[in-house]
Residue, then its C-alpha position, 0 to 999 in steps of 0.5 A: x500499500x501506498x502511504x503518506x511519506x514523511x518527507x523527500x527522497x534521499x538525495x540521489x534520487x531524481x526530483x519527483x514528479x508532482x503525480x497527485x497535484x498534476x492528477x488533481x489539477x487536470x481533474x478539476x479542469x475537465x470538471x470545471x471545479x474550482x477546488x479539490x484534494x486528494x487524501x492518502x491513506x496512512x499504512x500504519x493507522x486507519x487515518x487519511x492524510x491531505x497530501x494535496x489541495x488545490x484551488x483554495x488555501x489549505x487553511x480553509x480545510x485545516x480541521x480535516x488535514x487528518x481524518x480517521x476512516x470512521x470520520x463523519x466526513x465525505x472523503x472517509x466515507x467514500x474510502x471507507x465505503x468505496x463509493x462516490x459521496x455527492x453533496x448537492x449544495x449548502x442545505x444538504x451538506x448542513x443536513x448530512x455534514x453539519x461539522x463542515x457546514x459550521x465551519x464553511x457555511x457557503x453554498x457550494x456542492x462537492x463529490x468525494x470518490x475512493x482512489x482504490x484499485x480492486x484490491x486495495x484502498x489508496x485513499x480518496x479525493x474530493x472536488x468542490x463546485x461553486x453553488x449555482x452547480x446543479x443539485x445533481x452530479x451529471x453522468x458524465x461528471x460521475x464516469x469521469x470522476x470515477x475514472x480519473x480516480x482509478x487511473x490515480x489508484x493504478x499509478x499509485x500501485x505502480x509507485x508502490x510495486x517500484x518502491x517509489x514514496x509519494x506523499x505531500x506535494x505542492x499545488x501547481x495551480x498556485x500562482x506566485x505573489x508578484x512584488x510590483x505594482x505592474x502585474x497587468x502586463x502592460x504599462x498603459x493598462x497600469x496607467x488607466x487603472x491608476x487613474x480610476x477614482x475608486x480602488x482596485x486590488x488583486x488577491x491570490x488564493x491565500x488572500x495576499x494582495x498582488x496589486x493595488x492601484x493608487x486609489x486602493x492605497x489611499x482609500x486603505x491609509x497604506x502605501x502600495x509597498x506596505x500592502x503588496x504581499x500581505x493580508x488585508x486584515x492583517x495589514x489594515x488594522x481597522x479591517x481585522x475583523x472575521x467578518x471581512x476574512x469570512x467574506x473573502x472565504x465566502x467568495x472564493x469557495x461559492x464563486x459568487x460575488x460578495x460584498x461588505x461595508x467596513x468603517x475606516x476611523x474615525x467615521x468614513x464608511x467604504x464599500x468593498x466588492x469582491x469578484x472571485x475566479x478560480x486563480x484569485x479574487x479582484x476587489x473594487x473599493x469605494x466610499x459608501x457616502x450614503x451609508x456614511x450620511x445615514x451614520x451621521x445622522x444616527x446617534x452613535x451609542x458609546x462603545x460597550x462589551x461584544x455580544x459575541x460568546x467567547x470560547x470561555x463562555x461557550x465552555x461554561x454554557x456547554x457545562x450548564x446545559x450538562x446539568x439540565x435535567x428535564x425540558x423546563x431546566x432546558x428552557x430556563x437555563x437557555x434563558x438564564x445563561x444564552x439569551x444574556x450572552x448574545x444580547x437576545x430579548x426573548x425566546x421560544x424553544x419548539x419541539x418537531x413532533x407528528x409533523x408539527x411544531x410545539x412549544x415546549x417553553x418561551x421567555x421574554x414575550x409580552x404575552x403567552x399568546x405571541x410565543x404559542x402562535x407557533x404551537x401546532x405550526x404544520x412542518x409542510x407550511x412555509x415559515x423561517x422555523x420550518x425551513x430551518x428545521x427542514x433544511x438544517x441550516x440555521x436562519x438569520x434576519x438582521x431586520x424586520x425588512x429581511x424577514x418580510x423580504x423572504x417571507x412576504x406572506x407571513x405576518x410572523x412577526x407582530x411581537x414587538x421584535x426587530x430581529x431574529x435568529x432561527x437555529x435548528x436543533x440537530x442531535x445525533x444527526x436528527x432534527x430535535x426542535x428549533x430555538x428562536x432568539x428574537x432581539x429587541x432592535x435591528x441585530x447584524x449577525x456577522x460570520x463569528x456570531x453565526x458561527x458561535x450561535x450555530x454551535x450553541x444550537x447543537x449544545x441545546x440540541x444535546x441537552x433538549x434530546x436528553x431532557x425529552x428522554x428523561x422527562x418521558x422516562x418520568x412520566x413513565x415511571x410516575x405512572x407506574x408507581x401510580x398505579x402500584x399504590x392503592x387509590x384509596x383506603x377502605x378501612x374496617x369499622x373501627x379503623x380511620x386511615x390516612x396515608x401520603x407518598x413523597x418521591x424523591x427529589x434526586x434521580x427518577x423520583x420513582x422508588x419501592x416504598x409502598x403502603x396498603x390496606x387489605x379488609x378481611x372482615x371482620x379483621x383487616x391487614x395494613x402493610x408498609x414497606x420500602x424496596x431497596x432503589x430509586x428506579x423502575x425495577x425498585x417500582x416493580x418489585x414493590x408491587x409484586x410484594x404488595x400483590x403477594x401481601x394482599x394474596x397471603x391475607x386473603x387466604x387467611x395467613x397469620x401475620x409471621x406466615x404472611x412475612x415468611x411467604x413474601x420473603x420466600x416469594x422476594x427470593x424466588x423472584x431472583x431479585x438483587x433487591x432487599x426490602x423491609x416491611x411492616x405488617x399488622x393484623x388489626x382487631x378493632x372490635x378487640x382493641x388489639x393489633x398483632x405485628x410482624x417486622x422484617x428490618x423496618x423502622x418502628x411504628x409510634x403509637x399515640x394513646x389517647x392521653x397524648x402520651x407517645x412512645x416507640x414501639x419496641x417490636x421483635x423482628x426478622x431480616x429484610x426480606x429477600x435474604x434468608x430463605x429461612x428466616x422467622x419473623x416473631x409477632x408482638x401484640x399491641x393495645x389499640x384502644x379507641x383514641x389510639x393513632x399509630x404512625x407507620x413510616x418509611x425511613x425517608x421520613x426520619x432519615x436525612x444527611x446530618x441529622x441523627x436518627x434518634x434526633x428525628x424520631x424524638x422530634x417526630x414523636x413530639x409533634x405526634x403528641x402535640x397535633x395527634x387529636x387532629x383530623x387524620x388527613x390534616x394530621x398526615x399533611x402535618x407529619x409529611x411537612x415536618x419530615x419533608x423540612x428540606x426541599x432536597x430528599x435523597x429518599x422517598x417518603x411514605x406514611x400510613x395513619x391509622x386511628x381506632x375509634x369507638x363506632x360503638 
């Protein structure tokens, strides 16, 4: 296999012919393409390295100088799958290769093809055309490109047999930069250009100035000698702005005329118009008098901090978004962190589902009705948001006029705002939704800000995808738990009952705490328990235990037998989780209760006179540990007016609090307010136990009061 060589051959070897560069130049000319590159597969690792590039600076493709064979880029796909890859334009690039689109958000078409023989892959290449190229590759272009790659592969195969290394080569299309102003080749032509009232410059493919007339030098405030051979944004300080360099890149890649305005300090606006070709650009510079007049008529704001997000801010925002749990967390975090950083005054977050847009949340709009006009909007309708979502390309409107020019039939902005950014939220190559940012006044979106906003869209998309999944799981888990707990309690005559349940505020907010009241005339049974864990598995196991307890109670088993049977059931299920449990057989007619305990916290009993004590019950180990475990029972007097408080450990256990102190406090509360109606008492107990908003464990409470029904 021919790999990328580490350098030129030995000093005795003859000068090597630039095989790759000549083949690429010939291919570009035949296909009327304007740029391209050849990659070679390294012999020692699955990596493609760029060996030569033509038609534009290598810096444009710097992120892809070395790409792994598994990388989501066209040249890697072509080499790995041994097929031609065609990307017909800007929107298709954004949809299929969003990483490339973020760095090169310009209209151009691209074809990538493998350089391979029947048995060996040597690498791949790509060529690009201006955005005006038809959206489909013609049969002739496809056949010519494939044939050229096959010929190049045969040459590489022959070079490998002859042990002739082929590696990095210079671009034979690159023209040298001239050091004099007379590069037009005619003295009279130079004189003519020098007499023109506007500036003219010539830039090579790398952006270096090869010619500048006198008017250009005067407008830029430099001499011709100071300009030649330099980059405009390097030699002219007030052109040192990423937006201006981006216009040069846009013209070169799209091969379309572009223009921009720049302010020459202190107050003169200049117009730059760039005319590209495959060998460089011609630039016309003139005074933008209309803009200058408008600027003088408009009060100028003082200097202020740039709204553009810095790298450190992006990292901070990325870290913050990873902490968002639910969808509303994402909405609030974008509002708190992203909107102020980019100067937005309102936002709406939309999700695509069922062929329509649905509002997930909004902030900053004068009324909810304004933001919710997006809700239910069909994805087939022509709007800025649906177009951005369907194409994967962000849409930026710096003014109301820009929006109305592209969407004249839509009244999409009666919201009091004057500029908008529509960011498609793409996660894992799949559209998740849209983030709409609204601005109070006209807001230009220079290239660097667009790139940052596009990147932020990707971060928001990932956070939103996680949040939607979390919310769905949470609804499922919560619904499961609600279905497994009793919807109502049916106590027997002589017993009053009330219950409460609170999920943990960490994790899935679902656990294995349960309670139940089983009527078995003339007696009744009450049970409370806690399955280890806070997930769907714990909730499911809790449902099985509760069902088992009901079944064993219904067939008339004694309390110790119910506990033993449930223990064996849990072991037979093969679960790796354990459970604590407290089971009571109530006999209100005799004023007695028989209890069996399996590792569960002891209940509290309040006598009619207000005295409270913790019941010291005999007990056995947790359920699910020992199949032969024995669960002794304890009989307790339950006279009318007595109150039993059954609870799970989440009520009394919390970080930094001693459990004995918690029980003393709970007993004092029960003594003080234990004569309240049972529903009010249940609320008081929950408020006391859930004093902290952060609960690391679930809380279940079951209150039983004996009464004399005479």
